[in-house]
C-alpha positions as CSV (number, residue, x, y, z in Angstrom):
1,M,-10.5,9.2,-13.9
2,P,-6.9,11.5,-13.5
3,E,-3.9,10.4,-14.8
4,C,-1.0,9.5,-12.3
5,V,2.5,10.0,-12.7
6,F,5.2,8.0,-10.1
7,E,9.1,8.6,-10.6
8,P,10.7,6.5,-7.9
9,I,13.3,8.8,-6.4
10,V,15.4,5.6,-5.7
11,I,14.9,2.1,-7.2
12,F,13.8,-0.6,-4.8
13,F,16.4,-3.1,-4.1
14,G,18.1,-3.0,-7.1
15,L,16.5,-5.4,-8.7
16,I,15.3,-5.4,-12.6
17,N,11.5,-5.0,-12.9
18,S,11.7,-3.7,-9.1
19,L,8.2,-1.4,-9.7
20,A,6.5,-4.3,-10.5
21,T,7.6,-6.9,-8.2
22,F,6.9,-5.0,-5.6
23,Q,3.5,-3.9,-6.8
24,T,3.0,-7.7,-6.8
25,I,3.9,-8.1,-2.8
26,I,2.0,-5.5,-1.9
27,C,-1.5,-6.7,-4.1
28,N,-0.6,-10.4,-2.6
29,L,-0.7,-9.1,0.8
30,L,-3.7,-6.8,0.9
31,R,-5.4,-9.0,-1.6
32,D,-8.4,-9.4,0.8
33,M,-8.9,-5.7,1.5
34,I,-8.2,-5.1,-2.1
35,E,-11.2,-7.7,-3.2
36,V,-13.5,-6.0,-0.7
37,G,-12.9,-2.6,-1.7
38,D,-11.3,-1.3,1.5
39,V,-7.9,-0.1,0.1
40,T,-6.2,-0.1,-3.3
41,A,-2.7,0.0,-3.6
42,F,-0.3,1.7,-6.2
43,I,3.4,0.7,-5.7
44,D,4.1,1.6,-2.4
45,D,1.0,4.4,-1.8
46,V,-1.8,2.6,-0.1
47,M,-5.0,4.3,-0.2
48,V,-8.2,3.2,1.9
49,R,-11.8,4.0,1.0
50,I,-14.3,4.3,3.8
51,E,-17.7,4.4,4.0
52,M,-18.0,5.4,7.6
53,K,-15.3,7.6,9.4
54,E,-15.2,4.4,12.4
55,K,-14.0,2.2,9.8
56,Y,-11.0,4.1,8.6
57,N,-8.3,3.3,11.9
58,E,-9.8,-0.3,12.0
59,I,-8.3,-0.7,8.4
60,V,-5.0,1.3,8.8
61,E,-4.1,-0.8,11.7
62,E,-4.7,-4.1,9.7
63,V,-3.0,-2.4,6.5
64,L,0.2,-2.0,9.2
65,R,-0.2,-5.6,11.3
66,K,-0.2,-7.0,7.5
67,M,2.8,-5.0,6.7
68,T,4.6,-5.4,9.6
69,E,4.1,-9.4,9.9
70,N,6.1,-9.1,6.2
71,D,9.0,-6.9,7.3
72,L,7.1,-4.1,5.6
73,F,7.8,-0.4,7.2
74,V,6.4,3.0,6.5
75,K,8.3,6.1,7.5
76,P,5.8,8.1,10.1
77,E,7.3,11.2,8.9
78,K,6.0,10.9,5.5
79,Y,2.2,10.2,6.2
80,V,-0.6,12.6,7.5
């Protein structure tokens, strides 16, 4: 497995252990999807794993719905 390096530009929320806190929030929010292997989450990166291309949009919509319901947002210009 390749080594991953993450260097935050801004510390989230100004909290001590904020990265671990945010990771916990994301993991709890997406737990059911992580357990079945549809997504993997690391800090503020959510990676979608698919076997069938048709399922991709459904999974992405579910992730975005859960984030919106919990007042978490994405910046569309940062994503392809």
